[in-house]
N, CA, C and O atoms as a GROMACS GRO file, in nm:
protein
  472
    1UNK      N    1   1.988   0.276   0.819
    1UNK     CA    2   1.938   0.410   0.901
    1UNK      C    3   1.826   0.352   1.028
    1UNK      O    4   1.729   0.276   1.025
    2UNK      N    5   1.877   0.414   1.112
    2UNK     CA    6   1.759   0.383   1.210
    2UNK      C    7   1.660   0.505   1.231
    2UNK      O    8   1.683   0.625   1.214
    3UNK      N    9   1.513   0.428   1.283
    3UNK     CA   10   1.414   0.542   1.262
    3UNK      C   11   1.372   0.551   1.395
    3UNK      O   12   1.391   0.448   1.461
    4UNK      N   13   1.307   0.668   1.466
    4UNK     CA   14   1.228   0.673   1.631
    4UNK      C   15   1.134   0.609   1.594
    4UNK      O   16   1.102   0.613   1.475
    5UNK      N   17   1.068   0.539   1.679
    5UNK     CA   18   0.951   0.497   1.672
    5UNK      C   19   0.845   0.609   1.650
    5UNK      O   20   0.745   0.566   1.592
    6UNK      N   21   0.840   0.719   1.675
    6UNK     CA   22   0.744   0.804   1.618
    6UNK      C   23   0.791   0.866   1.448
    6UNK      O   24   0.724   0.937   1.372
    7UNK      N   25   0.936   0.806   1.426
    7UNK     CA   26   0.933   0.879   1.310
    7UNK      C   27   0.897   0.753   1.194
    7UNK      O   28   0.892   0.772   1.073
    8UNK      N   29   0.877   0.632   1.259
    8UNK     CA   30   0.849   0.500   1.174
    8UNK      C   31   0.666   0.491   1.168
    8UNK      O   32   0.601   0.437   1.078
    9UNK      N   33   0.614   0.557   1.282
    9UNK     CA   34   0.463   0.563   1.270
    9UNK      C   35   0.444   0.693   1.215
    9UNK      O   36   0.323   0.716   1.205
   10UNK      N   37   0.490   0.753   1.190
   10UNK     CA   38   0.477   0.890   1.139
   10UNK      C   39   0.455   0.846   0.978
   10UNK      O   40   0.343   0.847   0.928
   11UNK      N   41   0.578   0.806   0.903
   11UNK     CA   42   0.599   0.730   0.796
   11UNK      C   43   0.493   0.641   0.748
   11UNK      O   44   0.416   0.663   0.655
   12UNK      N   45   0.498   0.517   0.838
   12UNK     CA   46   0.354   0.464   0.810
   12UNK      C   47   0.180   0.527   0.792
   12UNK      O   48   0.093   0.468   0.727
   13UNK      N   49   0.161   0.650   0.864
   13UNK     CA   50   0.053   0.734   0.858
   13UNK      C   51   0.070   0.795   0.715
   13UNK      O   52  -0.035   0.813   0.653
   14UNK      N   53   0.195   0.831   0.651
   14UNK     CA   54   0.198   0.879   0.522
   14UNK      C   55   0.220   0.796   0.421
   14UNK      O   56   0.182   0.824   0.307
   15UNK      N   57   0.274   0.701   0.447
   15UNK     CA   58   0.192   0.559   0.294
   15UNK      C   59   0.040   0.549   0.318
   15UNK      O   60  -0.026   0.522   0.218
   16UNK      N   61  -0.029   0.567   0.437
   16UNK     CA   62  -0.132   0.498   0.453
   16UNK      C   63  -0.229   0.614   0.360
   16UNK      O   64  -0.309   0.596   0.268
   17UNK      N   65  -0.179   0.740   0.430
   17UNK     CA   66  -0.268   0.854   0.338
   17UNK      C   67  -0.237   0.883   0.181
   17UNK      O   68  -0.289   0.968   0.108
   18UNK      N   69  -0.157   0.807   0.156
   18UNK     CA   70  -0.113   0.825   0.015
   18UNK      C   71  -0.202   0.725  -0.061
   18UNK      O   72  -0.264   0.729  -0.167
   19UNK      N   73  -0.181   0.631   0.038
   19UNK     CA   74  -0.276   0.495  -0.048
   19UNK      C   75  -0.410   0.525  -0.075
   19UNK      O   76  -0.462   0.498  -0.183
   20UNK      N   77  -0.480   0.591   0.040
   20UNK     CA   78  -0.609   0.630   0.080
   20UNK      C   79  -0.663   0.733  -0.050
   20UNK      O   80  -0.767   0.713  -0.113
   21UNK      N   81  -0.571   0.842  -0.073
   21UNK     CA   82  -0.606   0.900  -0.156
   21UNK      C   83  -0.609   0.873  -0.324
   21UNK      O   84  -0.687   0.917  -0.408
   22UNK      N   85  -0.491   0.781  -0.339
   22UNK     CA   86  -0.500   0.693  -0.468
   22UNK      C   87  -0.614   0.605  -0.497
   22UNK      O   88  -0.665   0.586  -0.608
   23UNK      N   89  -0.644   0.560  -0.398
   23UNK     CA   90  -0.763   0.462  -0.401
   23UNK      C   91  -0.891   0.518  -0.432
   23UNK      O   92  -0.969   0.464  -0.511
   24UNK      N   93  -0.919   0.649  -0.356
   24UNK     CA   94  -1.037   0.750  -0.383
   24UNK      C   95  -1.030   0.841  -0.469
   24UNK      O   96  -1.136   0.876  -0.520
   25UNK      N   97  -0.909   0.906  -0.512
   25UNK     CA   98  -0.966   0.964  -0.616
   25UNK      C   99  -1.041   0.929  -0.765
   25UNK      O  100  -0.992   0.845  -0.840
   26UNK      N  101  -1.116   0.973  -0.786
   26UNK     CA  102  -1.203   0.954  -0.891
   26UNK      C  103  -1.143   0.891  -1.014
   26UNK      O  104  -1.023   0.915  -1.028
   27UNK      N  105  -1.202   0.814  -1.110
   27UNK     CA  106  -1.144   0.753  -1.200
   27UNK      C  107  -1.124   0.857  -1.301
   27UNK      O  108  -1.035   0.848  -1.386
   28UNK      N  109  -1.213   0.963  -1.291
   28UNK     CA  110  -1.156   1.060  -1.460
   28UNK      C  111  -1.046   1.152  -1.385
   28UNK      O  112  -1.022   1.238  -1.470
   29UNK      N  113  -0.977   1.178  -1.284
   29UNK     CA  114  -0.879   1.249  -1.218
   29UNK      C  115  -0.779   1.118  -1.249
   29UNK      O  116  -0.682   1.163  -1.310
   30UNK      N  117  -0.771   1.031  -1.238
   30UNK     CA  118  -0.684   0.938  -1.201
   30UNK      C  119  -0.634   0.931  -1.346
   30UNK      O  120  -0.513   0.947  -1.364
   31UNK      N  121  -0.710   0.909  -1.445
   31UNK     CA  122  -0.702   0.873  -1.571
   31UNK      C  123  -0.642   1.012  -1.682
   31UNK      O  124  -0.598   1.013  -1.797
   32UNK      N  125  -0.664   1.107  -1.591
   32UNK     CA  126  -0.638   1.244  -1.661
   32UNK      C  127  -0.497   1.298  -1.632
   32UNK      O  128  -0.423   1.368  -1.701
   33UNK      N  129  -0.481   1.241  -1.503
   33UNK     CA  130  -0.340   1.266  -1.461
   33UNK      C  131  -0.264   1.193  -1.501
   33UNK      O  132  -0.158   1.255  -1.505
   34UNK      N  133  -0.242   1.041  -1.555
   34UNK     CA  134  -0.171   0.932  -1.598
   34UNK      C  135  -0.165   0.996  -1.762
   34UNK      O  136  -0.051   1.016  -1.805
   35UNK      N  137  -0.288   1.032  -1.860
   35UNK     CA  138  -0.274   1.105  -1.947
   35UNK      C  139  -0.179   1.216  -1.981
   35UNK      O  140  -0.104   1.211  -2.078
   36UNK      N  141  -0.186   1.334  -1.884
   36UNK     CA  142  -0.111   1.441  -1.904
   36UNK      C  143   0.018   1.384  -1.857
   36UNK      O  144   0.107   1.378  -1.942
   37UNK      N  145   0.033   1.358  -1.786
   37UNK     CA  146   0.196   1.320  -1.757
   37UNK      C  147   0.254   1.188  -1.840
   37UNK      O  148   0.370   1.149  -1.829
   38UNK      N  149   0.171   1.138  -1.910
   38UNK     CA  150   0.246   1.025  -2.028
   38UNK      C  151   0.261   0.949  -1.945
   38UNK      O  152   0.381   0.922  -1.956
   39UNK      N  153   0.213   0.878  -1.844
   39UNK     CA  154   0.234   0.765  -1.743
   39UNK      C  155   0.165   0.671  -1.794
   39UNK      O  156   0.052   0.706  -1.827
   40UNK      N  157   0.193   0.551  -1.815
   40UNK     CA  158   0.137   0.379  -1.864
   40UNK      C  159   0.015   0.349  -1.749
   40UNK      O  160   0.049   0.350  -1.631
   41UNK      N  161  -0.141   0.319  -1.788
   41UNK     CA  162  -0.201   0.286  -1.696
   41UNK      C  163  -0.146   0.185  -1.556
   41UNK      O  164  -0.187   0.201  -1.441
   42UNK      N  165  -0.047   0.086  -1.597
   42UNK     CA  166  -0.020   0.023  -1.511
   42UNK      C  167   0.095   0.053  -1.399
   42UNK      O  168   0.147  -0.032  -1.326
   43UNK      N  169   0.126   0.211  -1.402
   43UNK     CA  170   0.179   0.266  -1.278
   43UNK      C  171   0.113   0.268  -1.177
   43UNK      O  172   0.176   0.290  -1.074
   44UNK      N  173  -0.020   0.250  -1.168
   44UNK     CA  174  -0.095   0.261  -1.022
   44UNK      C  175  -0.110   0.100  -0.977
   44UNK      O  176  -0.157   0.070  -0.867
   45UNK      N  177  -0.074   0.021  -1.055
   45UNK     CA  178  -0.047  -0.147  -0.994
   45UNK      C  179   0.070  -0.108  -0.888
   45UNK      O  180   0.078  -0.120  -0.766
   46UNK      N  181   0.160  -0.054  -0.991
   46UNK     CA  182   0.327  -0.053  -0.896
   46UNK      C  183   0.306  -0.004  -0.811
   46UNK      O  184   0.321  -0.093  -0.726
   47UNK      N  185   0.261   0.142  -0.727
   47UNK     CA  186   0.205   0.169  -0.699
   47UNK      C  187   0.138   0.121  -0.570
   47UNK      O  188   0.174   0.165  -0.461
   48UNK      N  189   0.068   0.056  -0.581
   48UNK     CA  190  -0.009  -0.042  -0.513
   48UNK      C  191   0.092  -0.122  -0.440
   48UNK      O  192   0.105  -0.104  -0.319
   49UNK      N  193   0.165  -0.208  -0.503
   49UNK     CA  194   0.247  -0.292  -0.477
   49UNK      C  195   0.351  -0.248  -0.357
   49UNK      O  196   0.377  -0.291  -0.245
   50UNK      N  197   0.405  -0.115  -0.458
   50UNK     CA  198   0.523  -0.055  -0.373
   50UNK      C  199   0.467  -0.023  -0.232
   50UNK      O  200   0.510  -0.076  -0.129
   51UNK      N  201   0.380   0.058  -0.236
   51UNK     CA  202   0.301   0.121  -0.097
   51UNK      C  203   0.269  -0.028  -0.005
   51UNK      O  204   0.298  -0.024   0.114
   52UNK      N  205   0.232  -0.110  -0.042
   52UNK     CA  206   0.217  -0.218   0.059
   52UNK      C  207   0.352  -0.279   0.103
   52UNK      O  208   0.385  -0.320   0.214
   53UNK      N  209   0.414  -0.275  -0.003
   53UNK     CA  210   0.556  -0.334   0.071
   53UNK      C  211   0.642  -0.243   0.151
   53UNK      O  212   0.722  -0.290   0.233
   54UNK      N  213   0.629  -0.123   0.134
   54UNK     CA  214   0.691  -0.034   0.223
   54UNK      C  215   0.605  -0.046   0.332
   54UNK      O  216   0.673  -0.069   0.432
   55UNK      N  217   0.476  -0.039   0.359
   55UNK     CA  218   0.421  -0.046   0.487
   55UNK      C  219   0.446  -0.172   0.552
   55UNK      O  220   0.475  -0.173   0.672
   56UNK      N  221   0.436  -0.277   0.486
   56UNK     CA  222   0.458  -0.413   0.553
   56UNK      C  223   0.605  -0.415   0.606
   56UNK      O  224   0.636  -0.483   0.704
   57UNK      N  225   0.661  -0.365   0.562
   57UNK     CA  226   0.859  -0.393   0.546
   57UNK      C  227   0.857  -0.278   0.696
   57UNK      O  228   0.890  -0.328   0.804
   58UNK      N  229   0.822  -0.147   0.694
   58UNK     CA  230   0.807  -0.113   0.771
   58UNK      C  231   0.747  -0.131   0.920
   58UNK      O  232   0.804  -0.090   1.021
   59UNK      N  233   0.607  -0.209   0.917
   59UNK     CA  234   0.554  -0.242   0.996
   59UNK      C  235   0.612  -0.363   1.073
   59UNK      O  236   0.570  -0.378   1.188
   60UNK      N  237   0.726  -0.473   1.012
   60UNK     CA  238   0.767  -0.581   1.063
   60UNK      C  239   0.931  -0.556   1.090
   60UNK      O  240   0.985  -0.653   1.142
   61UNK      N  241   1.014  -0.447   1.065
   61UNK     CA  242   1.114  -0.408   1.098
   61UNK      C  243   1.125  -0.337   1.206
   61UNK      O  244   1.026  -0.276   1.244
   62UNK      N  245   1.219  -0.331   1.261
   62UNK     CA  246   1.245  -0.203   1.439
   62UNK      C  247   1.210  -0.071   1.330
   62UNK      O  248   1.218  -0.052   1.208
   63UNK      N  249   1.175  -0.011   1.422
   63UNK     CA  250   1.164   0.015   1.579
   63UNK      C  251   0.999  -0.109   1.625
   63UNK      O  252   0.970  -0.156   1.735
   64UNK      N  253   0.924  -0.125   1.488
   64UNK     CA  254   0.788  -0.135   1.535
   64UNK      C  255   0.789  -0.271   1.550
   64UNK      O  256   0.725  -0.301   1.651
   65UNK      N  257   0.845  -0.391   1.479
   65UNK     CA  258   0.822  -0.501   1.542
   65UNK      C  259   0.702  -0.588   1.535
   65UNK      O  260   0.675  -0.672   1.620
   66UNK      N  261   0.636  -0.565   1.438
   66UNK     CA  262   0.513  -0.661   1.384
   66UNK      C  263   0.535  -0.799   1.380
   66UNK      O  264   0.624  -0.853   1.314
   67UNK      N  265   0.428  -0.870   1.471
   67UNK     CA  266   0.439  -0.994   1.413
   67UNK      C  267   0.417  -1.038   1.270
   67UNK      O  268   0.356  -0.949   1.210
   68UNK      N  269   0.438  -1.122   1.207
   68UNK     CA  270   0.389  -1.181   1.080
   68UNK      C  271   0.247  -1.190   1.062
   68UNK      O  272   0.198  -1.146   0.958
   69UNK      N  273   0.170  -1.247   1.157
   69UNK     CA  274   0.050  -1.238   1.160
   69UNK      C  275  -0.046  -1.068   1.140
   69UNK      O  276  -0.136  -1.025   1.069
   70UNK      N  277   0.019  -1.029   1.223
   70UNK     CA  278  -0.047  -0.902   1.215
   70UNK      C  279  -0.020  -0.808   1.091
   70UNK      O  280  -0.114  -0.758   1.029
   71UNK      N  281   0.106  -0.787   1.059
   71UNK     CA  282   0.120  -0.763   0.903
   71UNK      C  283   0.047  -0.810   0.839
   71UNK      O  284  -0.027  -0.727   0.786
   72UNK      N  285   0.020  -0.947   0.805
   72UNK     CA  286  -0.064  -1.002   0.691
   72UNK      C  287  -0.168  -0.983   0.705
   72UNK      O  288  -0.226  -0.943   0.604
   73UNK      N  289  -0.240  -0.996   0.815
   73UNK     CA  290  -0.374  -0.942   0.857
   73UNK      C  291  -0.456  -0.812   0.830
   73UNK      O  292  -0.573  -0.805   0.790
   74UNK      N  293  -0.356  -0.694   0.865
   74UNK     CA  294  -0.368  -0.552   0.852
   74UNK      C  295  -0.334  -0.540   0.726
   74UNK      O  296  -0.381  -0.441   0.670
   75UNK      N  297  -0.258  -0.619   0.655
   75UNK     CA  298  -0.235  -0.604   0.468
   75UNK      C  299  -0.345  -0.648   0.392
   75UNK      O  300  -0.363  -0.621   0.274
   76UNK      N  301  -0.427  -0.727   0.474
   76UNK     CA  302  -0.524  -0.789   0.358
   76UNK      C  303  -0.674  -0.705   0.418
   76UNK      O  304  -0.755  -0.664   0.336
   77UNK      N  305  -0.689  -0.692   0.524
   77UNK     CA  306  -0.761  -0.554   0.599
   77UNK      C  307  -0.785  -0.439   0.510
   77UNK      O  308  -0.882  -0.393   0.451
   78UNK      N  309  -0.662  -0.411   0.521
   78UNK     CA  310  -0.656  -0.254   0.438
   78UNK      C  311  -0.688  -0.271   0.288
   78UNK      O  312  -0.765  -0.194   0.230
   79UNK      N  313  -0.617  -0.392   0.217
   79UNK     CA  314  -0.613  -0.435   0.080
   79UNK      C  315  -0.831  -0.396   0.048
   79UNK      O  316  -0.899  -0.309  -0.006
   80UNK      N  317  -0.852  -0.516   0.116
   80UNK     CA  318  -1.018  -0.531   0.089
   80UNK      C  319  -1.111  -0.356   0.149
   80UNK      O  320  -1.214  -0.303   0.106
   81UNK      N  321  -1.037  -0.323   0.236
   81UNK     CA  322  -1.128  -0.221   0.297
   81UNK      C  323  -1.090  -0.082   0.182
   81UNK      O  324  -1.180  -0.006   0.147
   82UNK      N  325  -0.974  -0.067   0.142
   82UNK     CA  326  -0.976   0.034  -0.010
   82UNK      C  327  -1.014   0.000  -0.107
   82UNK      O  328  -1.054   0.089  -0.182
   83UNK      N  329  -1.021  -0.123  -0.148
   83UNK     CA  330  -1.084  -0.203  -0.275
   83UNK      C  331  -1.251  -0.199  -0.242
   83UNK      O  332  -1.330  -0.198  -0.336
   84UNK      N  333  -1.289  -0.198  -0.132
   84UNK     CA  334  -1.412  -0.167  -0.082
   84UNK      C  335  -1.484  -0.034  -0.113
   84UNK      O  336  -1.586  -0.016  -0.178
   85UNK      N  337  -1.406   0.053  -0.050
   85UNK     CA  338  -1.424   0.190  -0.077
   85UNK      C  339  -1.457   0.237  -0.214
   85UNK      O  340  -1.548   0.319  -0.227
   86UNK      N  341  -1.395   0.193  -0.314
   86UNK     CA  342  -1.422   0.232  -0.404
   86UNK      C  343  -1.548   0.201  -0.468
   86UNK      O  344  -1.575   0.251  -0.577
   87UNK      N  345  -1.631   0.121  -0.407
   87UNK     CA  346  -1.766   0.122  -0.473
   87UNK      C  347  -1.833   0.231  -0.462
   87UNK      O  348  -1.941   0.233  -0.520
   88UNK      N  349  -1.792   0.347  -0.390
   88UNK     CA  350  -1.838   0.461  -0.349
   88UNK      C  351  -1.794   0.573  -0.435
   88UNK      O  352  -1.862   0.672  -0.459
   89UNK      N  353  -1.647   0.545  -0.489
   89UNK     CA  354  -1.521   0.668  -0.546
   89UNK      C  355  -1.633   0.659  -0.679
   89UNK      O  356  -1.715   0.569  -0.700
   90UNK      N  357  -1.608   0.793  -0.768
   90UNK     CA  358  -1.664   0.808  -0.893
   90UNK      C  359  -1.584   0.730  -0.981
   90UNK      O  360  -1.463   0.731  -0.963
   91UNK      N  361  -1.651   0.636  -1.108
   91UNK     CA  362  -1.554   0.601  -1.221
   91UNK      C  363  -1.459   0.516  -1.153
   91UNK      O  364  -1.353   0.499  -1.214
   92UNK      N  365  -1.474   0.445  -1.018
   92UNK     CA  366  -1.343   0.333  -0.989
   92UNK      C  367  -1.401   0.200  -0.989
   92UNK      O  368  -1.520   0.206  -0.959
   93UNK      N  369  -1.370   0.109  -1.006
   93UNK     CA  370  -1.424  -0.064  -0.992
   93UNK      C  371  -1.330  -0.135  -0.883
   93UNK      O  372  -1.224  -0.174  -0.930
   94UNK      N  373  -1.345  -0.156  -0.769
   94UNK     CA  374  -1.267  -0.281  -0.694
   94UNK      C  375  -1.273  -0.420  -0.730
   94UNK      O  376  -1.379  -0.480  -0.744
   95UNK      N  377  -1.152  -0.474  -0.748
   95UNK     CA  378  -1.102  -0.591  -0.805
   95UNK      C  379  -1.076  -0.682  -0.695
   95UNK      O  380  -1.071  -0.612  -0.594
   96UNK      N  381  -1.058  -0.799  -0.665
   96UNK     CA  382  -0.979  -0.882  -0.648
   96UNK      C  383  -0.854  -0.895  -0.667
   96UNK      O  384  -0.771  -0.912  -0.578
   97UNK      N  385  -0.824  -0.887  -0.820
   97UNK     CA  386  -0.713  -0.875  -0.834
   97UNK      C  387  -0.580  -0.778  -0.805
   97UNK      O  388  -0.461  -0.811  -0.798
   98UNK      N  389  -0.653  -0.625  -0.788
   98UNK     CA  390  -0.562  -0.539  -0.682
   98UNK      C  391  -0.568  -0.580  -0.545
   98UNK      O  392  -0.458  -0.558  -0.494
   99UNK      N  393  -0.643  -0.626  -0.468
   99UNK     CA  394  -0.596  -0.688  -0.344
   99UNK      C  395  -0.521  -0.822  -0.359
   99UNK      O  396  -0.483  -0.874  -0.254
  100UNK      N  397  -0.503  -0.865  -0.439
  100UNK     CA  398  -0.372  -0.960  -0.497
  100UNK      C  399  -0.220  -0.914  -0.486
  100UNK      O  400  -0.116  -0.958  -0.438
  101UNK      N  401  -0.267  -0.793  -0.563
  101UNK     CA  402  -0.119  -0.710  -0.610
  101UNK      C  403  -0.063  -0.656  -0.476
  101UNK      O  404   0.057  -0.650  -0.452
  102UNK      N  405  -0.189  -0.608  -0.366
  102UNK     CA  406  -0.171  -0.564  -0.235
  102UNK      C  407  -0.116  -0.677  -0.159
  102UNK      O  408  -0.044  -0.643  -0.066
  103UNK      N  409  -0.131  -0.792  -0.174
  103UNK     CA  410  -0.113  -0.888  -0.077
  103UNK      C  411   0.038  -0.942  -0.124
  103UNK      O  412   0.108  -1.001  -0.042
  104UNK      N  413   0.080  -0.921  -0.245
  104UNK     CA  414   0.196  -0.950  -0.291
  104UNK      C  415   0.314  -0.891  -0.284
  104UNK      O  416   0.424  -0.944  -0.278
  105UNK      N  417   0.271  -0.716  -0.284
  105UNK     CA  418   0.332  -0.648  -0.221
  105UNK      C  419   0.391  -0.667  -0.050
  105UNK      O  420   0.511  -0.658  -0.028
  106UNK      N  421   0.297  -0.693   0.058
  106UNK     CA  422   0.304  -0.709   0.155
  106UNK      C  423   0.383  -0.835   0.226
  106UNK      O  424   0.411  -0.855   0.344
  107UNK      N  425   0.412  -0.922   0.093
  107UNK     CA  426   0.481  -0.996   0.123
  107UNK      C  427   0.612  -1.006   0.075
  107UNK      O  428   0.688  -1.083   0.134
  108UNK      N  429   0.651  -0.946  -0.017
  108UNK     CA  430   0.764  -0.860  -0.008
  108UNK      C  431   0.836  -0.798   0.082
  108UNK      O  432   0.947  -0.826   0.125
  109UNK      N  433   0.746  -0.691   0.112
  109UNK     CA  434   0.794  -0.625   0.233
  109UNK      C  435   0.867  -0.680   0.328
  109UNK      O  436   0.984  -0.656   0.357
  110UNK      N  437   0.786  -0.764   0.380
  110UNK     CA  438   0.765  -0.856   0.490
  110UNK      C  439   0.909  -0.939   0.460
  110UNK      O  440   1.012  -0.927   0.527
  111UNK      N  441   0.894  -1.012   0.362
  111UNK     CA  442   1.058  -1.052   0.334
  111UNK      C  443   1.164  -1.036   0.357
  111UNK      O  444   1.241  -1.092   0.435
  112UNK      N  445   1.179  -0.911   0.250
  112UNK     CA  446   1.277  -0.842   0.273
  112UNK      C  447   1.312  -0.761   0.414
  112UNK      O  448   1.422  -0.706   0.415
  113UNK      N  449   1.237  -0.751   0.520
  113UNK     CA  450   1.232  -0.686   0.650
  113UNK      C  451   1.269  -0.784   0.726
  113UNK      O  452   1.311  -0.759   0.839
  114UNK      N  453   1.264  -0.897   0.687
  114UNK     CA  454   1.287  -1.044   0.771
  114UNK      C  455   1.418  -1.114   0.729
  114UNK      O  456   1.481  -1.196   0.797
  115UNK      N  457   1.452  -1.063   0.596
  115UNK     CA  458   1.568  -1.102   0.566
  115UNK      C  459   1.656  -0.989   0.573
  115UNK      O  460   1.775  -1.012   0.555
  116UNK      N  461   1.632  -0.912   0.588
  116UNK     CA  462   1.736  -0.776   0.635
  116UNK      C  463   1.784  -0.813   0.807
  116UNK      O  464   1.896  -0.784   0.846
  117UNK      N  465   1.706  -0.864   0.878
  117UNK     CA  466   1.674  -0.889   0.980
  117UNK      C  467   1.777  -1.013   1.051
  117UNK      O  468   1.791  -1.031   1.172
  118UNK      N  469   1.830  -1.076   0.962
  118UNK     CA  470   1.962  -1.195   0.983
  118UNK      C  471   2.066  -1.144   0.969
  118UNK      O  472   2.170  -1.210   0.980
   0.00000   0.00000   0.00000
């Protein structure tokens, strides 16, 4: 499926909005949502990984074609920023581990997009 440049940017914006919403959601809301939906706590880690993989893959593939350093630098800046913002989110704690999960997702997304381009 080919995306237009506008559609790619819009999809990237939606993924970014989901990431920001999820990382800034108060801890009590997050915990209650997981409890009510009977979801495991680690699902949020999988969501981070998936969002970063999707954003990195989307940014590096057609029609956006970001260069590898730009994708990785943006992913690192975004991971550090979203974790840093958790200092001000209610009942949330930023961790280096989560930044690592974000970067692992970005590397996978970048790798898959580059592999598909061959």
